[in-house]
C-alpha positions as CSV (number, residue, x, y, z in Angstrom):
1,M,3.9,22.1,65.5
2,Q,4.8,23.0,61.8
3,Q,1.4,24.9,61.6
4,Q,2.2,26.8,64.8
5,L,5.3,27.8,63.2
6,F,3.6,29.6,60.2
7,E,1.2,31.4,62.5
8,P,2.0,35.3,62.7
9,I,3.8,36.0,65.9
10,P,3.4,39.6,67.3
11,C,6.6,41.7,67.8
12,D,6.1,42.2,71.4
13,K,5.9,38.5,72.1
14,Y,9.8,37.8,70.9
15,D,10.8,39.8,74.1
16,L,9.0,37.5,76.3
17,L,11.2,34.5,74.8
18,T,14.4,33.5,76.4
19,K,17.6,32.9,74.5
20,D,17.3,29.2,74.5
21,E,13.6,29.2,73.2
22,M,14.7,31.9,70.4
23,K,17.5,29.2,69.4
24,E,14.5,26.5,69.3
25,L,12.3,28.6,67.4
26,A,15.0,29.4,64.7
27,K,16.2,25.6,64.5
28,A,12.4,24.6,63.8
29,Y,12.1,26.9,61.0
30,E,15.5,25.8,59.5
31,D,13.9,22.2,59.7
32,V,10.9,22.9,58.1
33,I,12.5,25.0,55.2
34,R,14.8,21.7,54.7
35,Q,12.1,19.6,54.5
36,L,10.0,21.8,51.8
37,Q,13.1,22.1,49.8
38,D,13.6,18.3,49.7
39,K,9.9,17.9,48.8
40,L,10.3,20.5,45.8
41,E,13.4,18.8,44.8
42,K,11.8,15.3,44.6
43,Q,8.4,16.8,42.8
44,A,10.9,18.4,40.3
45,Q,12.7,15.1,39.7
46,E,9.1,13.1,39.3
47,F,8.0,15.9,36.9
48,C,11.1,15.4,34.7
49,K,10.5,11.7,34.9
50,S,6.8,12.1,33.7
51,E,7.8,14.4,30.8
52,Q,10.2,12.0,29.6
53,I,7.6,9.1,29.7
54,R,5.0,11.1,27.9
55,F,7.4,11.8,25.2
56,L,8.3,8.3,24.7
57,L,4.6,7.3,24.7
58,N,4.0,9.8,22.1
59,E,6.6,8.3,20.0
60,Q,5.3,5.0,20.4
61,I,1.5,6.0,19.5
62,I,2.8,7.2,16.4
63,N,4.5,4.0,15.8
64,I,1.5,2.0,16.5
65,K,-0.9,4.3,14.3
66,N,1.7,3.5,11.5
67,K,1.5,6.8,9.9
68,L,5.0,7.6,9.6
69,F,5.6,7.5,5.9
70,G,4.1,10.1,3.6
71,K,3.9,10.0,-0.3
72,S,7.2,11.6,-1.4
73,S,8.3,13.0,-4.8
74,E,11.4,12.3,-6.8
75,K,10.7,15.1,-9.1
76,S,13.9,17.2,-10.3
77,G,13.5,21.0,-10.5
78,K,13.8,23.0,-13.5
79,K,17.0,23.1,-15.4
80,S,18.7,26.2,-16.6
81,T,20.2,26.1,-20.1
82,D,23.7,25.3,-18.6
83,G,22.0,22.1,-17.3
84,K,22.2,23.0,-13.4
85,T,18.9,22.5,-11.4
86,K,17.5,25.7,-10.3
87,K,14.7,26.5,-7.8
88,D,11.8,28.6,-8.4
89,P,12.3,31.7,-6.2
90,R,8.5,32.2,-6.0
91,K,8.0,29.0,-4.5
92,R,8.0,28.5,-0.6
93,V,9.6,25.8,0.9
94,L,6.6,23.9,2.7
95,L,7.4,22.9,6.5
96,P,7.0,19.0,7.1
97,S,3.7,19.9,9.0
98,E,2.5,21.4,5.8
99,R,3.5,18.5,3.5
100,Y,2.0,16.0,5.7
101,P,-0.7,17.2,7.7
102,N,-1.9,14.0,8.6
103,L,1.2,13.1,10.6
104,D,1.2,13.5,14.5
105,I,3.4,16.1,15.9
106,I,5.8,15.7,19.0
107,E,6.8,19.0,20.4
108,K,10.5,19.1,22.0
109,R,11.6,22.2,24.3
110,V,15.1,22.8,24.2
111,E,16.4,24.6,27.2
112,L,20.0,24.9,28.6
113,D,20.7,23.0,31.9
114,K,22.2,26.5,33.4
115,L,21.0,29.7,32.7
116,P,23.5,31.9,30.6
117,T,25.1,34.9,31.5
118,C,24.7,38.4,29.7
119,S,27.6,39.5,27.7
120,C,27.3,43.1,28.5
121,C,26.5,43.2,32.2
122,Q,27.4,39.7,33.1
123,K,24.2,39.1,34.9
124,E,22.1,35.7,34.9
125,M,19.7,35.7,32.0
126,E,16.1,34.5,32.3
127,D,13.6,33.1,30.1
128,S,12.3,35.6,27.7
129,G,8.9,33.4,26.6
130,L,10.3,33.5,22.9
131,T,11.5,30.6,20.9
132,E,13.1,29.9,17.6
133,D,10.9,26.9,16.1
134,S,12.0,24.6,13.5
135,E,10.7,21.3,11.9
136,Y,12.1,18.1,10.9
137,L,10.8,14.7,9.6
138,T,11.7,11.7,11.9
139,S,10.7,8.0,11.9
140,I,10.7,5.2,14.6
141,P,12.2,1.9,13.4
142,R,9.5,-0.8,13.7
143,R,9.2,-2.2,17.1
144,F,7.6,-5.5,18.4
145,Y,5.4,-5.9,21.5
146,I,3.9,-8.7,23.6
147,V,0.3,-8.2,24.3
148,K,-0.6,-10.0,27.6
149,Q,-4.4,-10.5,27.5
150,R,-6.2,-10.9,30.8
151,R,-10.1,-12.0,30.3
152,V,-11.9,-11.3,33.7
153,K,-13.9,-14.3,35.0
154,Y,-17.2,-13.3,37.0
155,R,-18.5,-15.4,39.8
156,C,-21.7,-14.9,41.7
157,S,-21.3,-13.5,45.2
158,C,-24.3,-15.3,46.5
159,C,-24.3,-18.9,45.7
160,Q,-20.6,-19.0,44.7
161,E,-21.6,-21.3,41.7
162,G,-20.4,-20.9,37.9
163,L,-18.1,-18.7,36.1
164,I,-18.5,-16.4,33.4
165,T,-15.1,-15.4,31.4
166,A,-15.1,-12.0,29.3
167,P,-15.4,-13.0,25.6
168,A,-11.8,-13.0,23.8
169,I,-11.2,-10.1,21.4
170,P,-12.2,-11.4,17.9
171,R,-9.1,-12.1,15.8
172,I,-8.3,-13.4,12.3
173,K,-7.2,-16.8,13.7
174,A,-8.2,-17.5,17.3
175,G,-5.5,-18.7,19.6
176,S,-2.8,-17.5,17.2
177,S,0.6,-16.3,18.5
178,Y,0.4,-13.1,16.1
179,S,-1.9,-10.2,16.2
180,D,-4.1,-9.0,13.6
181,E,-1.8,-6.1,13.0
182,M,1.4,-8.3,12.5
183,V,-0.3,-10.8,10.3
184,I,-1.5,-7.7,8.0
185,D,1.9,-6.4,8.3
186,V,3.5,-9.5,7.2
187,A,1.2,-10.1,4.3
188,L,1.4,-6.8,2.7
189,S,5.3,-6.5,3.4
190,K,5.3,-9.7,1.0
191,Y,2.4,-8.9,-1.6
192,C,2.6,-5.1,-1.4
193,D,6.3,-4.5,-0.6
194,L,7.5,-7.5,-2.3
195,I,9.6,-8.5,0.9
196,P,10.1,-12.1,1.3
197,V,9.0,-13.6,4.7
198,E,12.6,-15.0,5.2
199,R,13.9,-11.4,4.8
200,Y,11.1,-10.1,7.2
201,T,12.3,-12.4,9.9
202,D,15.9,-11.2,9.4
203,M,14.6,-7.6,10.0
204,A,12.8,-8.7,13.2
205,S,15.7,-10.1,14.4
206,R,17.6,-6.9,13.9
207,G,14.8,-5.5,15.9
208,G,15.4,-7.7,19.1
209,V,13.1,-10.4,18.0
210,S,15.4,-13.2,17.0
211,G,14.3,-16.8,15.7
212,L,11.0,-15.6,14.4
213,P,9.8,-19.0,12.5
214,A,9.2,-18.0,8.9
215,N,6.6,-20.8,8.5
216,T,4.2,-19.7,11.2
217,L,4.2,-16.3,9.7
218,I,3.4,-17.7,6.0
219,Q,0.4,-19.7,7.5
220,G,-0.6,-16.4,9.0
221,T,-0.8,-15.3,5.5
222,H,-2.9,-18.4,4.5
223,N,-5.4,-17.5,7.5
224,L,-5.6,-14.0,6.3
225,A,-6.7,-15.0,2.8
226,D,-9.0,-17.4,4.3
227,F,-10.5,-14.7,6.2
228,L,-11.2,-12.1,3.4
229,D,-12.2,-14.9,0.9
230,P,-15.6,-13.3,0.8
231,V,-14.0,-9.8,-0.5
232,Y,-12.0,-11.8,-3.0
233,K,-15.2,-13.4,-4.2
234,K,-16.9,-10.0,-4.3
235,I,-14.0,-8.5,-6.2
236,K,-14.6,-11.4,-8.8
237,N,-18.1,-10.3,-9.1
238,E,-17.0,-6.7,-9.9
239,V,-14.6,-7.9,-12.5
240,M,-17.2,-10.0,-14.1
241,N,-19.9,-7.4,-14.2
242,S,-17.7,-5.0,-16.4
243,K,-18.2,-4.9,-20.3
244,V,-14.7,-4.6,-21.2
245,L,-12.4,-7.2,-19.6
246,H,-8.5,-7.2,-19.6
247,A,-6.8,-10.6,-19.4
248,D,-3.1,-11.9,-19.1
249,E,-1.3,-14.6,-17.5
250,T,2.2,-15.5,-16.2
251,P,4.2,-18.6,-15.1
252,H,4.1,-19.6,-11.6
253,R,6.4,-21.9,-10.1
254,M,5.4,-24.8,-7.7
255,L,8.4,-25.7,-5.9
256,E,6.6,-28.6,-4.2
257,G,3.5,-30.2,-3.1
258,D,2.1,-30.9,-6.7
259,K,2.6,-33.1,-9.5
260,K,3.1,-30.3,-11.8
261,D,5.8,-27.7,-11.0
262,H,4.8,-25.2,-13.8
263,W,1.5,-23.4,-12.8
264,F,0.0,-20.1,-14.1
265,L,-1.4,-17.0,-12.4
266,W,-4.2,-15.6,-14.4
267,G,-5.0,-12.0,-14.1
268,F,-8.4,-10.4,-15.1
269,S,-8.9,-6.7,-14.5
270,T,-11.4,-3.7,-15.4
271,E,-10.9,-0.1,-14.5
272,K,-12.1,-0.7,-10.8
273,A,-10.8,-4.1,-9.8
274,S,-8.0,-6.6,-10.5
275,Y,-8.6,-10.4,-9.8
276,F,-6.4,-13.4,-10.1
277,E,-6.5,-17.0,-10.0
278,A,-4.0,-19.8,-9.9
279,H,-4.1,-22.8,-12.1
280,D,-1.7,-25.7,-13.1
281,T,-2.6,-25.0,-16.8
282,R,-2.3,-22.4,-19.5
283,S,-5.6,-23.9,-21.1
284,G,-8.1,-21.4,-22.4
285,S,-10.7,-23.3,-20.4
286,V,-9.5,-21.1,-17.6
287,A,-10.7,-17.9,-19.3
288,S,-13.7,-19.7,-20.8
289,E,-15.2,-20.2,-17.1
290,I,-14.8,-16.6,-16.4
291,I,-16.4,-15.1,-19.5
292,K,-19.1,-17.4,-19.8
293,S,-21.1,-16.2,-16.9
294,S,-19.7,-12.9,-17.0
295,S,-21.1,-9.5,-18.7
296,C,-17.8,-9.3,-20.7
297,E,-18.6,-8.4,-24.6
298,Y,-14.8,-7.2,-25.3
299,L,-11.8,-9.4,-24.2
300,V,-8.5,-7.3,-24.2
301,S,-5.5,-9.5,-24.4
302,D,-2.5,-10.6,-26.4
303,V,-2.6,-12.7,-29.3
304,F,-2.6,-15.9,-27.5
305,S,-4.5,-18.8,-28.8
306,G,-6.1,-19.7,-25.5
307,Y,-8.1,-16.4,-25.4
308,A,-9.3,-17.1,-29.0
309,K,-10.3,-20.6,-28.0
310,A,-12.1,-19.1,-24.6
311,V,-14.0,-16.6,-26.7
312,N,-14.9,-18.9,-29.3
313,D,-16.3,-21.6,-26.4
314,S,-17.9,-18.7,-24.7
315,N,-19.9,-17.7,-27.6
316,I,-21.3,-21.2,-28.2
317,Y,-22.5,-21.1,-24.7
318,R,-23.8,-17.6,-25.2
319,R,-25.6,-18.4,-28.6
320,E,-27.4,-21.0,-26.9
321,N,-28.4,-18.7,-24.1
322,N,-29.2,-15.7,-26.3
323,L,-26.6,-13.6,-24.7
324,P,-24.4,-11.1,-26.6
325,L,-21.2,-12.6,-27.9
326,V,-17.7,-11.7,-26.9
327,I,-15.4,-10.0,-29.3
328,N,-11.6,-10.3,-29.2
329,I,-9.5,-7.1,-28.8
330,Y,-5.8,-7.4,-29.5
331,C,-3.0,-5.4,-27.7
332,N,-1.6,-3.0,-30.2
333,A,1.5,-2.4,-27.6
334,H,2.4,-6.1,-28.7
335,A,2.1,-5.3,-32.4
336,R,4.6,-2.3,-31.9
337,R,6.9,-4.1,-29.9
338,K,7.2,-6.6,-32.8
339,F,8.4,-3.9,-35.1
340,K,10.7,-2.4,-32.3
341,E,12.3,-5.8,-32.1
342,A,12.6,-5.9,-36.0
343,S,14.4,-2.4,-35.7
344,K,17.6,-3.9,-34.3
345,R,18.4,-5.7,-37.8
346,F,15.7,-3.8,-40.1
347,E,16.2,-0.3,-38.8
348,K,14.6,1.6,-42.3
349,E,12.3,-1.0,-42.8
350,S,10.7,-0.7,-39.2
351,A,11.2,3.3,-39.0
352,F,7.6,3.9,-40.7
353,F,5.8,1.7,-38.6
354,L,7.3,3.0,-35.3
355,W,6.7,6.6,-36.6
356,C,2.8,5.7,-37.3
357,Y,2.3,3.9,-34.0
358,Q,3.9,7.0,-32.3
359,K,1.4,9.3,-34.0
360,I,-1.3,7.1,-32.9
361,Y,-0.5,6.9,-29.4
362,H,-0.3,10.6,-29.7
363,L,-3.6,11.1,-30.9
364,E,-4.9,8.8,-28.0
365,K,-4.4,11.7,-25.7
366,Q,-6.7,14.0,-27.5
367,K,-10.2,14.1,-26.3
368,D,-12.0,14.7,-29.6
369,F,-13.1,11.0,-30.2
370,K,-14.2,11.7,-34.0
371,N,-11.2,13.5,-35.0
372,R,-8.4,11.1,-33.4
373,R,-10.2,8.0,-34.5
374,K,-10.3,9.5,-38.0
375,W,-6.6,10.1,-38.1
376,Q,-5.8,6.9,-36.3
377,R,-7.7,4.7,-39.0
378,L,-5.6,6.7,-41.7
379,Y,-2.4,5.6,-40.0
380,F,-3.3,2.0,-39.7
381,K,-4.1,2.0,-43.2
382,A,-0.8,3.4,-44.2
383,M,0.9,0.7,-42.2
384,E,-1.1,-1.9,-44.0
385,R,-0.4,-0.6,-47.7
386,H,3.3,0.0,-46.8
387,G,3.8,-3.4,-45.7
388,L,2.3,-5.0,-48.5
389,K,4.8,-3.0,-51.0
390,F,7.7,-4.7,-49.5
391,K,6.6,-8.1,-48.1
392,S,7.9,-9.9,-51.1
393,C,11.1,-8.6,-50.8
394,Y,12.3,-10.4,-47.5
395,S,12.5,-13.6,-46.2
396,S,9.3,-15.0,-44.5
397,K,11.4,-15.9,-41.6
398,S,13.0,-12.4,-41.1
399,T,11.9,-10.1,-38.1
400,I,10.5,-7.5,-40.1
401,I,8.1,-9.8,-42.1
402,K,7.1,-11.7,-38.9
403,A,6.2,-8.5,-37.1
404,F,4.2,-7.1,-40.4
405,N,2.5,-10.7,-40.5
406,Y,1.5,-10.5,-37.0
407,F,-0.1,-7.1,-37.6
408,S,-1.6,-7.8,-40.8
409,K,-3.0,-11.2,-39.7
410,N,-4.7,-9.5,-36.4
411,F,-5.6,-6.1,-38.2
412,D,-9.4,-6.3,-37.3
413,E,-8.5,-7.2,-34.0
414,L,-6.0,-4.5,-33.4
415,T,-8.0,-1.7,-35.2
416,Y,-11.5,-2.6,-33.5
417,F,-11.1,-0.3,-30.7
418,L,-11.4,2.4,-33.2
419,K,-15.1,2.0,-33.2
420,F,-15.8,2.5,-29.6
421,E,-14.4,5.2,-27.2
422,D,-14.7,2.7,-24.1
423,I,-12.5,0.2,-25.6
424,P,-8.7,0.8,-24.8
425,I,-5.9,0.7,-27.5
426,D,-3.8,-1.8,-25.7
427,N,-3.6,-4.2,-22.7
428,N,-1.0,-2.3,-20.7
429,A,-3.3,-1.9,-17.9
430,Q,-3.2,-5.5,-17.1
431,E,0.2,-5.9,-17.8
432,R,1.2,-3.5,-15.2
433,L,-1.0,-5.4,-12.6
434,M,1.1,-8.4,-13.5
435,R,4.4,-6.5,-12.6
436,N,4.2,-7.3,-9.1
437,P,3.5,-11.0,-9.2
438,V,6.5,-11.6,-11.7
439,I,8.6,-9.5,-9.3
440,G,7.5,-11.4,-6.4
441,R,7.9,-14.7,-8.4
442,K,11.6,-13.9,-9.1
443,T,12.1,-12.9,-5.2
444,W,10.8,-15.7,-3.3
445,Y,11.0,-18.1,-6.6
446,G,7.6,-19.8,-6.4
447,T,5.4,-21.5,-3.8
448,H,5.5,-24.6,-1.6
449,S,2.0,-25.8,-2.0
450,P,-1.0,-25.3,-4.0
451,R,-2.4,-23.6,-1.0
452,G,0.3,-21.0,-1.2
453,A,-0.7,-20.3,-4.9
454,E,-4.2,-19.8,-3.8
455,T,-2.9,-17.3,-1.1
456,N,-1.0,-15.3,-4.0
457,A,-3.9,-15.1,-5.9
458,V,-6.4,-13.8,-3.1
459,L,-3.9,-11.3,-1.6
460,F,-2.6,-10.1,-4.9
461,S,-6.3,-9.7,-5.8
462,L,-6.8,-7.3,-3.0
463,V,-3.6,-5.4,-3.1
464,E,-3.8,-4.5,-7.1
465,S,-7.4,-3.6,-6.7
466,C,-6.2,-1.1,-4.0
467,K,-3.6,0.4,-6.3
468,I,-6.0,0.5,-9.2
469,N,-8.2,2.6,-6.9
470,K,-5.3,4.5,-5.3
471,V,-6.3,3.3,-1.9
472,N,-3.6,2.8,0.6
473,P,-3.5,-0.9,1.1
474,R,-2.6,-0.7,4.8
475,E,-5.6,1.3,5.7
476,Y,-8.0,-0.8,3.5
477,F,-6.7,-4.0,5.1
478,R,-7.0,-2.5,8.7
479,D,-10.5,-1.2,8.2
480,I,-11.9,-4.5,6.2
481,V,-10.4,-6.7,8.8
482,H,-12.4,-4.6,11.6
483,A,-15.7,-4.7,9.6
484,V,-15.5,-8.3,9.4
485,H,-15.0,-8.8,13.1
486,E,-17.7,-6.4,13.7
487,K,-20.3,-8.2,11.3
488,R,-20.6,-5.3,9.2
489,P,-21.1,-5.3,5.3
490,I,-17.9,-6.1,3.3
491,F,-16.5,-3.9,0.8
492,T,-14.2,-3.8,-2.1
493,P,-11.4,-1.3,-2.5
494,N,-13.5,0.4,-5.1
495,E,-16.3,0.8,-2.7
496,Y,-14.0,1.7,0.0
497,L,-12.8,4.5,-2.1
498,Q,-16.5,5.6,-3.0
499,S,-17.3,5.5,0.6
500,K,-14.5,8.1,1.5
501,L,-15.4,10.3,-1.3
502,A,-18.6,10.4,0.0
503,K,-17.5,11.5,3.6
504,N,-15.3,14.0,2.1
505,A,-18.2,15.6,-0.2
């Protein structure tokens, strides 16, 4: 009937219709038009809903990809003579999409619900096809999802015997209540961002997941440390294959689970990797075990007797096996710090030493190796001569004499770096790597078991190695976990960096 209504009717045929037939035909036309209007309205509503769903899905995809936060800078602009900050007029302010090209972009079209009227002729206006565009950066708070995994079971349609189930998706810990992504997020929140697990559970509660047990999340970090243990051992090999080795240690509190409550976190590093071990002793035997089987020839550290003992023990072993001996290199930052502390009471006496160290560190930035070493050696000699002149004028217990004795007693180890370009002037690189473990220790007070101390060592080794190589820890952990699942060769943060550089070359 509807199809017949839309068929063309010759004009002369209308004369053959009666009045009632004309009314019936008009009514049929009205019904069809009404039905079409209803369908169009429903389709418009469904289209609006689909657009809203598409927008929400785009936001969820961004959240899942975890690419919301880019690098930021807090550098201030140039200051004028009156102290006020002024902007460079030649520099154009970059749009967010130019500043962060790796971030996803969601387009929002802003329209009026009712078309406006023209202020001139009062007629209804229409879409011109032009838009005024602007950009702003946004973020979506952390959201938690439940993944319901359905593993398909297959049966034989002929004999009806036996079932084969699709294999489970490989995970860090099979049967765990937490996904790999969440385990990594918890671990990096603690060991990279230094957020205690208890605070993480509070944040999750504010996100709608209340009652999240902290002990199971901590167990997840242990599982991750076990899972990435092969990478941890490979980082150790990287460190042990270096000619120059940095070393430092810091106290680690054992809250329970062991007879000793005073443990120590030992750190060893190179320009490419950072390696930590947790032990219940500060004995130099810990460093000895590392040095004996390593390729280390120069151990950069502070003046701690444990490192001197470690070098002596290692050299005994190396002499027996005809291996190169290890030489102690002491940190000049520690020697300078002694004079800085002495300046609180002996300001004039310390001023010359601090001035010399200022010149020495300034020269360290120069590229001409022979020239800078020549002048640095002169400053060291000048400090030695200057100290010997007034040494007898002060008490041996005074801070200025203690500082000078520290300097003169270890003069050879403090100045040995002058002979070779690849030996650093101080141990600041290793001390910076110890910063996060120290802050973490103060934040979560310690660990409750030796297992927790071991997890600290493993995950801090991976995170700090990422920082040395300027690799994003979240990207690295995601990719290395996938590599282990897929049984591909494992890689350290330095190898990960090299592979990325090779791809971009």
